[in-house]
C-alpha positions, 0 to 999 in steps of 0.5 A: 865291698860287694861292689868290688866283689861284683866288679872283680867277677865281671872283669874275670868273666870278661878276661875269660869269655873269649878264649872259652868261646874260641876253645868251644867253637874249635872243639864243636867244629872238630866234633862236626855236630850239625848245628853247633859246628855250623854256627862255630864255623861262622863265628871262629874268625870273629872270636880270633880277632877278639882274642888277639885284641884281648892278648895284646891289651893283657900284654901291655898291662903285663897280665899273665892271663894272656897265657889263656888267649895264647893257649886258645890261639895256638889251638886254633892255628894248630887245627886250622888254616889262617883265614887271612893269607900273606902269600906273595904272587909267583911268576907265571910258568909256561907249563902251568894250568889255570883253573877258573871256578865261577858260580854265575847265579844264572847270569841273573842280577847280583844279590848286591843290586848290580845288573851284571849282564852276560857280556861282562861275564863272558869279557871276564872269563875271556880275560882270564884266558883259564885252561879249564873253566868250572861254571856253577849255577850256569845257564843252559842256553849260554854255552854258545858264548864260550865255545869259540875259545874252548873246544872242549866242553860239557854241561848238565844233561838236558834230561835232568831239567830240575838240576841247577845247570853245572858246566866245564870248558876246556882248552884240553881234550875231555874224554869222559864225564859223569855225575855224583848224584844228589837226590831230592835236591836241585844241587849236584856234582859233575866230574870231568876227565881231562887229558892234559899232556898225556896225563888224566886229570879228574875234575869234580865241579861241585855245587853243594846244597843251597840254603834256599832262604830267599823266599822265606826270609823277609825282614818285616815278617818275624814268622819267617825266622824260624823256618829260616833257622830250620832250613840252614841247619838242615841244609848244612846237614844235607851238604855234609852228606853230600860231601861224603858222597863226593869224597867217597867217589874221589877216593875210588879214582886212581889218578890225580883230582881236583875238587872245584866249585861252590861248597856253600860252606866255609873252610871251618866247616865239617863239610870243607874238612871232609873234602879237604882230606888229602888235598890242598886248597889253593888259597892257602897255599898261594892266596892273598887277604881274606879270600872271601867269595860271598858277602853277607852284611858286607862280611867276606865269606870263603865258601867257593874252593879249589882244592888240589892233590898234595902232589900238585904244585900251586903257583898262584891263586886269586880272588876277584872283587867284581860285582858279576854275580852273588858269588865272586869267581876264583882263579888258581894256577897249578903245575902237575 
């Protein structure tokens, strides 16, 4: 009898643990605690998949316990967008604007060990023929490779040598530029006002706090794990503060604005939720697949984003599975 009772307890635990964890993760992200919300934002897709598998199994058994998983899944899809999109490709429009965002890793070798080469990056960018290109982790000397195709461009001021280089290249006139300054960090945000067919559109080229873990993380050194974890949590807290600075600046601008770049945070993070408020994600509107832009242990994380005003029509969104940097570029086609 004791064996049967123990078996029933374990069976009940397995049945309810996945929906419980999913609901807990959802609440954690919504509350925005810097530690638990960061972890929850990473595991949410896993928990959704596990609950989907479990609910199918319970439905086959015609178990009413499937209702618990159903409640958890409905809660997720009510609060968040799906991490997998099924949008179809729309026909290009003659009056559309193409925006490319790319963290080039300073034209270094990709994190996956493949030599990217500056020529491959240049060829890729030219092939996409975007109207506006926003680079993060650019090179202070590589701008000459693009100026033949983009008569208007701006990059991080040389008087800011400690900052990671941001750059924007445009086929339309750039009439003003400035910064949302992040102090005590190499990361930064540049804003650029571009005149497009008589309308001023402001682009925020964003590069939020990086993890800076490469020098700490050594698999054969257990002593590095604690500072690594501490750095991850600290970086997430800093990113939330930076995101709020950017959002405050965005709200101070009266015209249309687009937030582009490397958030270093997934679409389920508090950081993303801060910047997403009042805007549309081009991937959600017109993307396909998982939308991953950064891979860790071969798992795709969507940490690069393009957010547009709700009045802007999103025609297409494209991800590129190419190994030119530690990040993969994204391209959005919009219509004002």
